N, C-alpha and C positions, 0 to 999 in steps of 0.2 A: 470474400472481402479481404483485401491485402492489408496486413498490419505491419507497422514498424515498431520494433521491440528495443527497449533500452539495453545498452551493452553491446549492440551490434553496429555494424558500419553501413547498413542499408539505409538509404535516404531517398526521398522523392526526387524525381528528375529535376524539378525546379531548384532544389537545394544543391544538387550536384553542379548545376550551372553556376549557382552563387559561389560554391566552393572554388570553382576554376577562377572566377573573378577575384576572390579573396586571396587565392594562392599566389597569383601573379601580380598582385597589387602591392604597392608600398604603403597603402593607406591602412593604418592600424584600425580605423573605424570599420572598414569592410571586413577585416578579420574578426573583430569583436562581434559584429552582428551575425556573421556566419556561425561563430562558436555558440552564440545564444540560441539561434534557430535550430542548429544541428542537435544540440543537447536537448532542446525542447522536444524534438522528434525521437529522442532516446539514445543518441550517441553519448558515450561516457566522455568526460572531460579529456581523458588521455586519447581516446579515439578521435574526438573532434580536432584536437591539436595535431594528431598524427595525419589527419586528412589534409592538413595544410603543410605537412612536412616539417612540423615543429614539435618540440618536446614541451609538455606542460611544465610551467614553473614549479620547482620543488622547494620544500623547506630547507633552508641553508644551514640551520643550526638544530641541535638536539634540545628539546624542551626540558626544563627542570620543574619538578612539582613543588608546590607550596607558595606561600606569600600572599600578599594583599595588593589588589589593584584599586586605585582611587581615580574615579572618573568625574570630570567636571562637565555636567550637562543639565539642561532644564529637566524638571520632574513635574509632569502633568498629572492631574488626578486620574486615578484608575477608573475604568469603565469596561463594558462589554467589548472584547477585542474586535468584534465585527465593526464596531463604531470608532475604533482608534483613527485619529486623523492628524497625528503629530509628527509625521515623517520619522518614524521609528523611535520617537522619544519614549513612549510607554513600552514599546516592544523591546528596546535594548535592555531594559531592566528585567522584563518578564522572560527574556530568552534564557535566563538562568534555569527556569523550571518549565516553561512552555516551549515546545519545539514545533517544527513545521514538516509537512509532508515532503516538501522539496526545498532545497536551499539554492539561492542565487549566489554563486561564488564570486570571490574577488577577481577571478579569471573570466568573468562574463559568461559563464556556463551555468546550466541547471543540473544539479545532481540529486539523486534520491537521498532522502534523509529518513523520515519515519516510513517512507515507502522504500521497498527494496528495489522497485523498478516500475515501469509502466509500458504499455503498448498503446498505440493509436492507429486508427484506420487511415488508409491513404487519403480518404476524403475528409478526415478530421471531424467525423460525426460520432465516433465511438472511442472512448478511452477505457483501458483496463488498468486499474491501479492495484499493484501487488504490495500488500502491507508487510513491513519488515518483521520477521519473527524475532522473539527474544526481547521485545520492548515491554517494559512494565511501568505502570503508574506508581506514584509514591505510596499508594495504599496496597501495593503488591499485585494488583489486578493486571492481567496481560492486555496489551493493546490488540484490538481485533478489527476486522473489516466493519463490523456493526458500529464500532466507535467512530471510525473514519466516515462512514456513511451518515451518521448522526451529525457530525460536524459539517459535512457538505450540505446536508439538508438545512442546517441552521444558517450557513452562509447564503443559501438561496432565498431566505425568508425576507423578502422586500417589504413586508409589513412592519419590520423592526426599524424604527426611526434612526436614520444615520448609518444603516448597514450598507457600506459601499461594496461589500462582497457580492451582493445580489446583482449589482450592475456589472461586475466582472464576470459573473457566471450566468448572464442573462439567457443564454441558450439552454440552460437547464431549468429555467423558471417558466411557469405557466403565466402568461401575461394577464389572464383573467383573474387569477387568485393572488398573484404576487408571491407565490410560494413554489417550491420544487414541483415540477410537472410529474404527473403520474407516470411511473416507469422510468423516470430519468436517472434515478440513483438505484442501482441494483446490487444487493449483496449476493455475490455468486457463491462464496463459501466463507469459511472463517477468516481467510486472509486475502480475499479478492473482492474488489468493488468495480462494477462496470458503470460507466457514465454513458447514457444514451441521449445525445443532444438533439434539440429541435432543429438546429441548423449547424452547419460546419463552423468550427471556431478553432483557430490556430493558437489562441492566447490562453488556453486553459492551464497549461503547466506554468508559464510565467505568472499567471494570476494567483495560483494557489501557493506561490512562493512569496507573495507580497505580504507586508507586515501585518495587515488585519487578519491573515489566515492562520493565526496561531491555533494549534490543535489543543482543545480542552477536553477534559473528561465529560462524557455525555450528561452527567449530573450537574455540571457547571456551566452548560450552555446558557448564555444570557446573563451570567453573573460577572461581577467585577473580580478578576483573578488576583487583585492586590488585597482584597478583603477576605478572600477564600482561596488561598493559593494551593494548587495541587496539579502536578504535571508529570512529565516523563523525563525531564532534564536532570542534570547532575547537581543542581543547587536548589536551595529552598530560600524563601523570603524570610528574613529575620526582622526587618524594620522597614517601614515606608511612611513618609510624610511628604505629601505633594508640596512642591515649592521649597523643600528643605533638604531631605536626606533619605536615602534608601540603602539597604544592606542585603546582599545575598551571601549565603555561606554554603559550604559543601553539605549535601544531604546525606548525612551519615546513616548507614543502614539500608540505603537504596542502591541497588545494583543497576548502574547506568549501562545502556546497551553498547556504548563505545568505551567501556572501562579500559583504562590503560592506553587510550588513543585520543587524548584530549582532556579538557577540563583540568588543567594543571593547577589553577589557582585554588586557594583555600577560601578566599573571601574577596568580595568586590563591594566597594563603597561608592555610592553615587552622591555627589554634592551639587546642589543647585546654586549657582552664582548669578542667576539672572541672565540677561542677554548682553550685558556690558562686557566687551572684550577686554577692557582694562582690568576688570575683576578677574578674568581668567589668567591674564598675564601675571597679576599679583599672586594668584594662587600657585602658579608654576614656580615663580621666583621664591616663594616661601615654602616650597616643597609640600604643599597641601594636596596636590593632585599629580597623577602620573600621565594622564591622557585627557584630552578634551573632545567634546562632540564635534565641534567645527571651529576652524579659524577662518576669518574672512577679511577681505580688503587689505588695508595697509598693515594689519597685524600679522599677515603671513610672513613677510620678511623680518618683521620685528621679533616674533617668537623664534624663528630660525636663528636669528642673530644672537640670541642669548643662550645658545647651545642646545636647544631642543631639536629633536629629529622631525623633519617635515615630511608629511605624507600627502600625496596628491592623487586625485582620481579625476580623469577626464570623463565627463558624464553628460546626461541629458537633463541634469538639474537646471532649473531656470527660475525666472521671476516674471510675473505678469502684472501689469497694471490693468485692472479689469473693471468694467461697469457691470452692474446687475440690472438686467433689462426689466425685471419684475418688481424690484424694490420701489416702494413709494416714498417720496419726500414731500411733506406738506400736501398730501392728497394727490400728487402727480407722480408719474413715472418718467423722470427726465431722460433716462437712458433707453427707453423703448424706441426712440427715434434713431434710425440708422444714421441719419445725417450728423447727429450729435456724436455718436460713437466714432464715426469716420473722421470727423473734425478733430477730435482729441488725438487720434492716431497720426493724422497728418501734421499736427503741431509739434511732434516729438521726433528727434533724431536719435535712433537707437544706438549708434556708435558713441555718441556723446554721453548717453546715459550709462553705457558700459564703463567708460572712463571715469565718470564722476561718481557713479553708484557702486562700482565694484573694483575700483583701481585697475581697470583694464584686464582683469583676470577672467578671460573667457572669450567668446566670439559673438558678434552681433547676430540677432535673430530677426525673424521676418513676420511676426504677428500672426503665426498660425500654429505654433506649439508642436511642430514636427521638424526635426533637424537633420543635418547631414549624418549624424550618428545613428539614425534609424534606417532600416532597410527600405522603408516605404517612401523615403524622401525623394521629392522631385523639385528641381530648381525652378522657382517662379521668378518673374521680373522683380528686381530689388525694390524694397520699399524705401521711400525717401521723405524728407520733410518738405512741406509746402505750406508755408504760413498763410499766404493769401487764400489758397483753396480752403484751408481750415477755417479761417474767419468767414469766408463766404458761405460755407455750409452751416456754420453755427448761426450766422445771421438769418439765413434762409429758414432755419428751424425756429427762429424767434428766441434763441438762447444766448445771444452774444453778451447780454448783461447778467446772465445767471452765474452765481458763485458756486463752483464745484468744491466739495469737501473731499480731499484725498486723504484716506486713512491708512496708516501703516503701523506695524509693530515697532517698538522702540529700539530694536537692535540695529547693528551696524549697517549691513548692506541693504536691508529692507528700508530702513530709515533714510539712508543716503540716496537710494534709488528713488524713493518718494520725493525727497527734497529736490533732486535734479530734474525729475519729471515736472514737478510743480513750477520750477524756475523756467523750464522751456515753455510750458503752457502760458505762463504770465508774459514771457517774452513775445509770444504770439498774439498777445492782446486778450487772453482769456482770464477770467477771474477764478482764482483758486485759493482755498483755505486749507492749510495743512493741519492734520490732527494726528498726534503720535500717542499710541496707547500701550500700556503694559501687557505682558504676555497673557495673563489670566483673562483680561478683557478681550483681547484679540481672539484667542482660541475659542472662547465661548460664542463668538458671533461671526467668525471669519467668513462664512458663506452667505451672510445676510447684508453686509455693508453695501451701500449704493455704489461707492467708488473707492477702491482700495488696492493695496499692493499685496500680492500673495506669492509665496515661494512654493514651487512644485518640485518634488523629488524625481529622481531618475526612473524611467521605465524603459525596458529594452526595445519595446515595439511601439510604433506610433499609434497603431490601432488600440493598444491598451489605454493610452492617454485619452484618445477621443471617446472611448467607451466609458472611462471614469469621469471625465470632466465636462464633456460637451454634448453627450447624448441627452435627448429630451427627458427631463424629470428625474435624472439620477441624483443620489444624495450629494455628490461632490460637484455638481454643476453650479458653481458659484456665480456664473454669469447670467443665469436665467435664459440662456440661449435655447431656442427650440426651432428646428428646421426639418421639415419632412424629407426633403431631398438629402440632407446631410445624414439623417438617421438611416434612410434606405441604403445610401452608399456605404455607410459604416458596416451595416449588416453584410453587404457583399464583400467588403474588404476583409472582415473577420473570417469569411468562408473561403478566401482565396489563398491557396498555398503558393502558387507561382508568384515570385517576387515582382517580375515585370508587370504582370497583370494587376497585382495589388497596387503597385506604384501608380498606374494609370488612374485607378479609382481614387486613390488618396490624393493625387494631384488636384482633382476636382474638389475634394473636401477641403484641402488647404486653401484653395481659391475662394471657396465660400466663406471660410473663416476671415480672410482678408476683406472680401467684399462686404461682409456684414459688420466689420469693425468690432468683432467679438472681444478682442484683447489687444492691448499694446504689449508686445513681448520684446523687450529691448535686447536681451542677451541670454546666451547659454553660458553657464559658469563652470569653470573648474572648481572642485571643492577640495578643501584641505583640512587636516587636523595635525596635531603635534603630540609627541610623546617624549617622556624623559628617556635617556639612552638605555636604561636598564630594562625597559619594556620591550618585549619581543613578540612578533607575530601579529602586531596590531596595525596593519595597513589600513589606509582610508578606504572604506567600502563605497562603491559608486552610488549606493542607495542608503548610505548612513547606517548600515547594519553593523552592530558590534557583536562579533562572533566570539563569545567568551571562551568557548572550548578550544580556540586556536591561540589564545594569548597566554604568555607566561612572563615571569619577572626573574631577573638574575640578582643574586646577592640578597 
């Protein structure tokens, strides 16, 4: 069996063809997705860039040690990392002491972190993970292959409510037990783990870099790391109060494996100002914070205009207005009828929602949650607004007089997108009531609302998104969508290395999404945050990750 090993420049023929496309293209998106896939197959960031005839971006300044960074971001209650669902909100705090096997870099590549490297077979059915030597837990114990295997086994446990990692690693899971399949996770020696998949899957490396894949000590699997913190990272948790404040400080006495090559800060304070961007602006102006989690809409030029440094990432972050096909309202399931779902989509103009809901900061989307930034993207006929067809379908379904309740979080772009969507639906003659809820209410029930607005973070592969959000029965399937043809096609797409062949499969899945009216997806959005000028190394990460070990402060 042929293997591709991290740190080398050997790639499958399909990726070599993709490299040629990216190398001679002016499209940054093609280059980014080649970098992601090449590094997932083991190429280092420097090698992947070199294959395109480019140099990897380098740090322009020399970091200085010491100081405090103050971060303005929401603070959700702690829980088992496998069940985190706050787009890096919990993870950004826990990254001080919990680390990951693989890091998804600002440069759109995957690099070994607690792993020293990996190998995968040409058919993507076998992965060999090599654990980094010299990593220790805060209790002084060395990280071993057995610890890594225990984490992967925990990630595969689909019997844990809300564990989205099980859907990411479904090809390691026994469908009968909902747990890791016998022989799927093999400890080869003290520093090597072999994964033996039930079926080929190209998304394993991207999946174990995602934020619910924080590596915990085997004794802490299933525990809330905020109430019982212990990890391998350079910091320790000093204080945590959900919705208020968190503090991490340097873990004195702990020898971090990257000592002298990062973790320049002595202390990081997180302050929750809620979701009101006006509060974030005021916090910057009064010098209470140095960096924020996100700046949205009209506040982007506003914060830049007061002397803050603007950071942008072009991403697959998006927003969906989705119905839940399984949720009951007054004993009925109003969105089980495809005619109702399609009528709602036909009543909305996506470009208008982009302008009104996110100040035009992004690109219109096409109601299938795969975009031109994904290697699997295929262009389908454009979606458009058709009010007469929308009303006809709703009347045919006997729902023209039904009042839809559209629920959203109270923050800026989600609230504004909900308001704009409701206005378009009303303009089409449909009845809509708007409900805006605070963060605590929304996050406790986000997957269960009948009709709501949800933000989704960036994922480098379209197959990742479909496996996470639209496969039958997975924890993050907030639409209640279940389609046997879609599930079967997704299994094939995950197993297909060749980009052109995978694109053909995904084109059909994208069409099913549109035909079934699963979501209204009005736009892809560029994401932004801001820093005060003395903060260095804090670029906006495409997946909202805050890499504390790369940030320092001057003065």
